[in-house]
C-alpha positions as CSV (number, residue, x, y, z in Angstrom):
1,M,146.1,16.1,-92.0
2,F,143.9,13.1,-91.8
3,K,140.3,13.3,-90.5
4,K,140.1,9.6,-89.5
5,I,142.2,6.6,-89.8
6,L,141.4,3.0,-89.9
7,I,143.7,0.5,-88.7
8,A,143.9,-2.5,-90.6
9,N,145.2,-4.9,-88.3
10,R,145.0,-6.2,-84.8
11,G,146.8,-6.4,-81.2
12,E,149.7,-4.1,-79.9
13,I,150.5,-2.9,-82.8
14,A,147.3,-1.8,-84.0
15,L,146.6,-0.3,-80.1
16,R,150.1,1.5,-80.6
17,I,148.6,3.5,-83.9
18,I,145.6,4.1,-81.8
19,R,148.0,5.8,-79.1
20,T,149.7,8.3,-81.4
21,C,146.5,8.8,-83.1
22,K,144.6,10.0,-80.2
23,E,147.9,12.6,-79.6
24,M,148.0,13.4,-83.1
25,G,143.8,14.7,-82.3
26,I,143.2,11.8,-85.3
27,P,139.9,9.6,-84.9
28,T,140.4,6.3,-84.8
29,V,138.5,3.2,-86.2
30,A,139.7,-0.5,-85.2
31,V,138.1,-3.3,-87.5
32,Y,137.8,-6.7,-85.3
33,S,137.8,-10.5,-86.1
34,S,134.8,-12.0,-84.0
35,A,137.8,-13.6,-81.5
36,D,139.6,-10.2,-81.0
37,R,136.2,-8.6,-79.5
38,E,137.6,-8.3,-76.2
39,S,140.8,-7.1,-77.4
40,L,142.3,-3.6,-76.0
41,H,142.5,-2.4,-79.4
42,V,138.8,-3.0,-80.1
43,R,137.8,-1.1,-76.8
44,F,139.8,2.0,-77.3
45,A,139.6,3.2,-80.9
46,D,137.2,5.7,-80.9
47,E,135.1,3.2,-83.3
48,A,135.0,-0.7,-84.4
49,V,133.7,-2.7,-86.9
50,C,133.7,-6.3,-86.8
51,I,134.8,-7.8,-90.5
52,G,134.8,-11.2,-90.2
53,P,135.3,-15.0,-88.2
54,A,139.0,-15.7,-86.8
55,S,140.1,-17.2,-89.9
56,S,142.7,-14.6,-90.8
57,A,141.3,-15.1,-94.8
58,E,138.1,-14.3,-93.7
59,S,138.8,-11.5,-91.7
60,Y,141.9,-9.1,-91.6
61,L,143.5,-10.6,-94.8
62,N,140.0,-10.5,-96.0
63,I,140.1,-6.5,-98.9
64,P,136.2,-6.1,-99.9
65,R,135.6,-6.7,-96.3
66,I,138.5,-4.3,-94.7
67,M,137.2,-2.1,-98.1
68,A,133.3,-2.0,-96.4
69,A,134.7,-0.9,-93.2
70,V,136.0,2.2,-94.2
71,E,133.4,3.1,-96.3
72,I,130.6,2.6,-93.5
73,T,133.6,4.8,-91.0
74,N,134.4,8.0,-93.3
75,A,137.7,7.0,-92.7
76,D,140.1,8.8,-95.6
77,A,143.1,7.0,-94.8
78,I,144.2,3.4,-93.3
79,H,147.4,2.3,-91.1
80,P,148.5,-1.5,-92.2
81,G,150.6,-2.0,-89.1
82,Y,153.1,-5.0,-89.6
83,G,152.1,-8.9,-91.1
84,F,148.8,-9.5,-93.0
85,L,147.8,-6.8,-95.5
86,A,151.4,-4.4,-94.6
87,E,153.4,-5.1,-97.4
88,N,150.3,-5.8,-99.8
89,A,151.0,-3.8,-102.7
90,D,147.4,-4.7,-104.4
91,F,145.7,-4.0,-100.8
92,A,147.6,-0.3,-101.4
93,E,146.5,-0.3,-105.4
94,V,143.1,-0.9,-104.2
95,C,143.2,2.1,-101.4
96,T,144.5,4.3,-104.5
97,E,142.3,3.4,-106.6
98,Y,139.2,4.4,-103.5
99,G,140.9,7.4,-102.8
100,I,142.3,6.1,-99.2
101,K,146.0,6.9,-98.5
102,F,147.7,3.8,-97.9
103,I,149.8,5.0,-94.8
104,G,152.7,3.6,-96.5
105,P,154.9,3.3,-99.0
106,T,153.4,2.8,-102.8
107,P,152.6,-0.1,-104.9
108,T,155.1,-0.2,-107.0
109,Q,157.8,0.4,-104.3
110,I,156.3,-2.8,-102.5
111,R,156.6,-4.4,-105.5
112,K,160.1,-3.8,-105.9
113,M,161.1,-4.7,-102.6
114,G,159.0,-7.7,-102.3
115,D,160.5,-10.0,-104.8
116,K,163.7,-11.1,-103.5
117,I,165.4,-11.1,-106.9
118,T,163.5,-8.0,-108.1
119,A,165.0,-6.4,-104.8
120,K,168.2,-7.4,-105.5
121,D,169.0,-6.8,-108.9
122,T,167.5,-2.9,-107.5
123,M,170.9,-2.9,-104.6
124,I,173.2,-4.3,-107.5
125,K,172.3,-1.0,-109.2
126,A,172.7,1.2,-106.6
127,G,175.2,0.0,-105.2
128,V,174.6,-2.0,-101.7
129,P,176.8,-5.4,-101.5
130,V,174.5,-8.4,-102.0
131,V,175.4,-12.1,-101.0
132,P,176.9,-13.2,-104.5
133,G,174.3,-16.0,-106.1
134,S,172.3,-16.7,-109.0
135,E,171.3,-13.6,-110.4
136,G,167.3,-14.9,-111.2
137,L,164.9,-17.6,-110.4
138,L,165.8,-21.4,-110.6
139,K,165.0,-23.4,-114.0
140,D,166.2,-26.4,-111.8
141,V,168.7,-28.6,-110.3
142,K,171.3,-28.9,-112.3
143,Q,171.2,-24.9,-112.2
144,G,171.4,-24.9,-108.8
145,K,173.8,-26.6,-108.2
146,K,175.9,-25.4,-111.0
147,I,175.9,-21.9,-109.1
148,A,176.0,-23.7,-106.0
149,N,179.7,-24.9,-106.8
150,E,180.8,-21.9,-108.5
151,I,180.2,-19.8,-105.0
152,G,181.1,-22.8,-103.1
153,Y,179.0,-24.6,-100.5
154,P,176.5,-24.5,-98.1
155,V,174.3,-22.4,-100.2
156,I,170.6,-21.6,-99.6
157,L,167.8,-22.1,-101.5
158,K,165.2,-19.0,-100.9
159,A,161.4,-18.1,-101.9
160,T,161.3,-15.0,-104.1
161,A,158.3,-14.0,-102.2
162,G,159.8,-15.5,-99.0
163,G,159.3,-14.4,-95.1
164,G,159.7,-15.3,-91.8
165,G,161.9,-18.3,-92.6
166,K,159.6,-19.7,-95.2
167,G,160.8,-21.9,-98.1
168,M,164.5,-21.7,-97.0
169,R,166.8,-24.4,-96.9
170,V,170.4,-24.4,-96.4
171,V,172.2,-27.1,-98.8
172,W,175.6,-28.3,-97.4
173,S,176.0,-30.3,-101.0
174,D,175.5,-31.6,-104.2
175,E,173.8,-34.7,-102.6
176,E,171.6,-32.7,-100.7
177,F,170.4,-30.4,-102.9
178,Q,167.5,-32.6,-105.1
179,E,165.7,-32.8,-101.0
180,N,166.1,-29.3,-100.3
181,W,164.8,-27.8,-103.7
182,D,161.5,-29.8,-103.5
183,K,160.8,-29.2,-99.8
184,A,161.6,-25.3,-100.5
185,R,159.6,-25.5,-103.2
186,Q,156.7,-27.5,-101.5
187,E,156.9,-24.8,-98.6
188,A,157.0,-21.6,-101.3
189,K,154.4,-22.7,-102.8
190,A,152.1,-23.8,-99.5
191,S,152.6,-20.5,-97.7
192,F,152.6,-17.6,-101.0
193,A,151.5,-19.5,-103.7
194,N,154.6,-18.7,-105.3
195,D,157.0,-21.6,-105.6
196,G,159.7,-19.7,-107.3
197,I,164.1,-20.4,-106.1
198,Y,166.3,-19.0,-106.1
199,V,170.5,-19.7,-104.5
200,E,172.6,-17.3,-102.4
201,K,176.0,-18.2,-101.0
202,F,175.3,-19.4,-96.7
203,I,177.3,-17.2,-94.5
204,E,178.0,-18.9,-91.8
205,E,177.6,-17.0,-88.1
206,P,176.5,-13.8,-89.1
207,R,174.8,-10.7,-87.3
208,H,171.3,-9.7,-88.4
209,I,171.7,-6.2,-88.1
210,E,169.2,-4.1,-89.6
211,I,169.3,0.5,-90.4
212,Q,166.0,1.8,-89.9
213,I,164.9,4.3,-92.9
214,A,162.3,7.2,-93.9
215,G,161.6,8.8,-96.7
216,D,159.5,11.5,-97.2
217,Q,157.5,12.4,-101.0
218,H,160.2,15.3,-102.0
219,G,162.9,13.2,-102.6
220,T,164.7,13.2,-99.0
221,V,165.7,9.8,-97.1
222,C,167.5,9.5,-94.2
223,H,168.2,6.6,-91.7
224,L,167.7,6.1,-88.1
225,S,170.7,4.1,-87.1
226,E,170.7,0.1,-86.8
227,R,168.6,-2.9,-84.6
228,D,171.0,-6.1,-84.2
229,C,168.0,-9.1,-84.2
230,S,170.5,-12.1,-84.4
231,I,168.6,-13.6,-81.3
232,Q,166.7,-15.9,-83.2
233,R,164.7,-19.3,-83.5
234,R,164.3,-20.9,-86.6
235,H,164.6,-17.2,-88.5
236,Q,162.3,-15.6,-86.1
237,K,163.3,-12.6,-84.4
238,L,163.1,-13.1,-80.1
239,V,165.6,-10.0,-79.0
240,E,166.3,-7.0,-80.4
241,E,169.0,-4.3,-79.5
242,S,170.3,-0.9,-80.2
243,P,173.2,-0.2,-80.6
244,S,174.6,-3.5,-81.9
245,P,177.6,-4.3,-79.4
246,F,178.8,-5.4,-82.9
247,M,178.6,-1.7,-84.2
248,T,181.4,0.3,-85.3
249,R,181.5,3.6,-86.1
250,P,182.8,3.2,-89.4
251,L,180.8,0.2,-90.3
252,R,177.7,2.5,-89.2
253,K,178.5,4.9,-91.7
254,K,179.3,2.1,-94.6
255,M,175.3,0.4,-93.7
256,G,173.9,3.8,-93.4
257,D,175.0,5.0,-96.4
258,A,174.1,2.1,-98.3
259,A,170.4,1.9,-96.2
260,I,169.7,4.9,-97.9
261,A,171.2,4.4,-101.2
262,A,168.6,1.8,-101.3
263,G,165.7,3.4,-100.2
264,K,166.7,6.6,-102.8
265,A,167.0,3.3,-105.6
266,I,163.1,3.5,-105.3
267,N,162.4,6.8,-104.4
268,Y,161.1,5.2,-100.9
269,E,158.2,6.7,-99.2
270,G,157.4,6.2,-96.1
271,V,159.1,4.4,-93.2
272,G,161.0,1.1,-93.8
273,T,163.8,-1.9,-92.7
274,V,166.7,-2.3,-94.9
275,E,167.7,-5.6,-93.4
276,F,171.4,-7.2,-93.7
277,L,173.7,-9.7,-93.0
278,V,177.1,-8.8,-91.5
279,D,180.1,-11.8,-91.3
280,K,182.4,-12.3,-88.6
281,H,185.0,-9.5,-90.9
282,R,182.3,-7.4,-90.5
283,N,181.6,-7.7,-94.4
284,F,178.0,-6.8,-95.3
285,Y,175.5,-8.1,-97.6
286,F,171.7,-7.0,-98.2
287,M,169.1,-9.3,-97.5
288,E,165.7,-7.9,-97.6
289,M,164.0,-4.7,-97.0
290,N,160.5,-4.1,-94.9
291,T,158.4,-2.2,-96.4
292,R,156.5,-1.3,-93.6
293,I,156.8,-0.6,-90.0
294,Q,158.2,-3.9,-88.0
295,V,157.5,-4.8,-84.5
296,E,160.9,-3.7,-82.8
297,H,160.2,-0.6,-84.0
298,T,160.0,0.4,-80.4
299,V,163.9,0.1,-79.8
300,T,164.9,3.0,-82.3
301,E,162.3,4.9,-80.5
302,E,163.7,4.4,-77.9
303,V,167.5,5.1,-78.1
304,I,166.9,8.4,-80.9
305,D,163.0,9.5,-78.4
306,H,161.3,9.6,-81.6
307,D,157.6,8.4,-82.5
308,L,158.3,6.6,-85.9
309,I,154.2,6.0,-85.9
310,K,153.8,9.4,-85.7
311,E,156.6,9.9,-88.5
312,Q,154.9,7.4,-91.0
313,I,151.3,9.5,-90.4
314,K,153.1,12.9,-91.1
315,I,155.1,11.5,-94.1
316,A,152.0,10.0,-95.4
317,A,150.0,13.6,-95.2
318,G,152.9,14.9,-97.4
319,V,155.2,16.7,-94.5
320,P,159.4,16.8,-94.9
321,I,161.0,14.4,-92.4
322,S,164.0,16.6,-91.2
323,G,167.1,14.6,-93.6
324,K,168.7,13.9,-90.4
325,N,170.8,10.7,-89.6
326,Y,171.1,9.7,-86.1
327,I,173.1,7.9,-83.9
328,P,172.4,6.4,-80.7
329,T,172.5,8.3,-77.1
330,M,170.8,5.3,-75.2
331,H,171.2,1.4,-74.9
332,A,167.8,-0.5,-75.1
333,I,167.1,-4.0,-75.8
334,E,163.4,-5.3,-76.4
335,V,162.1,-9.1,-75.8
336,R,159.6,-10.7,-77.0
337,I,156.9,-12.0,-74.8
338,N,155.0,-14.8,-76.9
339,A,152.6,-17.4,-75.6
340,E,154.7,-20.8,-75.8
341,D,156.7,-22.7,-73.7
342,P,160.0,-22.6,-74.0
343,F,160.8,-26.1,-72.0
344,H,159.0,-27.9,-74.7
345,N,160.8,-26.5,-78.0
346,F,158.4,-23.4,-77.9
347,R,154.8,-25.3,-78.9
348,P,152.0,-22.4,-78.8
349,S,150.0,-22.0,-75.5
350,P,146.7,-20.6,-75.4
351,G,144.3,-19.7,-72.9
352,K,143.1,-17.0,-70.7
353,I,145.3,-15.7,-68.7
354,L,144.8,-15.7,-65.4
355,S,146.4,-12.8,-63.6
356,F,148.4,-10.5,-65.6
357,H,151.3,-7.7,-63.9
358,S,152.9,-6.3,-66.3
359,P,156.8,-4.6,-64.6
360,K,157.4,-0.8,-64.0
361,G,159.8,1.6,-63.7
362,H,162.3,4.3,-65.1
363,G,163.4,3.1,-69.0
364,V,160.8,0.4,-68.5
365,R,157.8,0.4,-71.5
366,V,155.6,-2.6,-72.0
367,D,153.4,-3.1,-75.1
368,T,150.7,-5.3,-75.0
369,H,146.9,-5.4,-75.8
370,V,146.3,-8.4,-73.6
371,Y,145.4,-8.2,-69.6
372,A,144.1,-10.6,-66.9
373,M,141.5,-12.9,-67.7
374,Y,141.7,-12.3,-71.4
375,T,141.6,-15.4,-74.0
376,I,144.7,-15.6,-76.4
377,P,142.7,-17.1,-79.3
378,P,145.0,-19.4,-81.3
379,H,144.3,-18.5,-84.6
380,Y,147.0,-15.6,-85.0
381,D,150.7,-15.1,-84.0
382,S,151.5,-16.2,-80.8
383,M,153.0,-12.6,-79.3
384,I,151.0,-11.3,-76.6
385,A,153.4,-8.8,-75.6
386,K,157.0,-7.0,-75.8
387,L,158.8,-5.9,-72.8
388,I,161.4,-2.7,-74.3
389,C,164.0,-1.2,-71.6
390,R,166.7,1.3,-71.9
391,A,169.5,2.7,-69.7
392,Q,173.1,4.5,-70.2
393,T,174.7,1.1,-71.3
394,R,174.4,-1.9,-72.3
395,E,175.2,-3.7,-69.2
396,E,172.7,-1.4,-67.6
397,C,169.8,-2.1,-69.7
398,I,170.5,-6.1,-69.2
399,K,170.9,-5.6,-65.5
400,K,167.3,-3.6,-65.9
401,M,165.9,-6.5,-68.6
402,A,166.5,-8.6,-65.9
403,R,164.6,-6.7,-62.8
404,A,161.8,-6.1,-65.6
405,L,161.5,-9.8,-66.3
406,D,161.4,-11.2,-62.2
407,E,158.3,-8.7,-62.1
408,F,156.1,-9.7,-65.1
409,I,153.3,-12.3,-64.1
410,I,151.9,-13.9,-66.9
411,E,149.1,-17.0,-65.2
412,G,147.4,-19.5,-67.0
413,I,149.4,-19.8,-69.8
414,K,153.4,-20.5,-70.2
415,T,155.2,-17.8,-72.0
416,T,158.7,-16.5,-73.2
417,V,159.8,-15.3,-69.7
418,P,161.7,-18.1,-68.7
419,F,164.2,-18.5,-71.6
420,H,165.0,-14.2,-71.6
421,K,166.0,-14.3,-68.2
422,R,168.1,-17.6,-69.0
423,L,169.4,-14.8,-71.8
424,M,170.3,-12.3,-69.9
425,K,172.5,-14.6,-67.4
426,N,174.1,-16.6,-70.4
427,E,177.9,-15.3,-70.4
428,Q,178.5,-15.5,-74.2
429,F,175.2,-12.9,-74.7
430,L,176.4,-10.9,-71.7
431,K,179.4,-10.5,-73.8
432,G,177.7,-9.6,-76.5
433,N,179.0,-12.6,-78.5
434,F,176.1,-14.6,-80.6
435,H,174.9,-14.8,-84.3
436,T,172.0,-16.2,-85.9
437,G,172.5,-19.4,-84.8
438,F,173.1,-19.0,-81.4
439,L,169.8,-20.5,-80.0
440,N,170.5,-23.7,-82.2
441,D,172.9,-25.0,-78.6
442,F,171.6,-22.7,-75.8
443,D,169.7,-25.0,-72.4
444,M,167.0,-24.1,-71.2
445,G,167.8,-25.8,-68.4
446,E,165.0,-27.4,-65.8
447,R,161.9,-25.8,-65.1
448,Q,161.8,-23.9,-62.4
449,E,158.6,-23.5,-59.6
450,G,155.9,-20.9,-60.7
451,E,157.4,-21.0,-64.3
């Protein structure tokens, strides 16, 4: 097992990793920017090293500074968390060159799944269903229109190096193609320094359902069931749950087998997520694979009673996995508490938290790195907490979540708590009738006193 793990991340995921490491008896090193000096992950790590100013480019994305922190603290492994360098194959390669274990897949595995075209080709060879579209990058608008007419409008343009909804545009006709092509390429280049674009059939009103997998260094791959991540805004997830209210036993078997096939196709090592779009007829299509731990891993942990961070660390140390496929025995829902104002188009709301009270009780979990009088910096992602509730049934889980949200007090900034309160009372959500475009017509109503 590792002697010391450096966590190349910040916020709640850094704190989450520290907790598991402490339980495993592994000392930890936190790295932080000057803006995160007062964050809880800095306080609870065994050691902490400042790696630069607030800018991510000069701190959490700065590989030389992170490796310097490894050297001065004598860490022998790095956990990248999610975001930042978690899916950066070059970073994983540097770790390998320096004899530091990257807690995650190999650089080759990251590259195979990081490029969307390569990933799609790999899935086709593995027999995993994919969305109809171009076989590679588009050369120009003329080729794009030709393919769009062959597979039928609407289509979606996607950046090959994309993620988080960047470099994506839906096109409904030939007349719209040029404008959306230009916008997608510009955004892709600005976000990823890569303006490569491909085209796929746009699946209308799909569910976004992902399968959690784990693979060890000995060739074993298993799945840990599904999460439904269809409640999204601009391709950013706001609510995740397991099991999916749309799932059936035969569909879970098919999707689980497909996810395992995806993992075995690249000899996957670590925990990861295979993401699918599922149409209203329950046909599913591979979308992408995330070669890291995800924000919503907590949902899976709650329904199968399994520490996924611990599993990650053990796999990286060469410990074999059981190979067992899991089926949820409970129901869990996670809502993301963001420092955003849902009454004003979810605009960011950084600033000082004047008071903070998190909900408690049976089946209620809060993962957060903030506290009263903590100042949320404007430089990073707006998520400040995750509220996860677990119960025997979906109905009970929603009631528990509604109660927990009523107990969640965060004063001094605006948050998404009011949005989640309204969602838990929404008739269609209660029935499980939703898809990725569900929030397009969601009405927040008037702000109430105290919100």
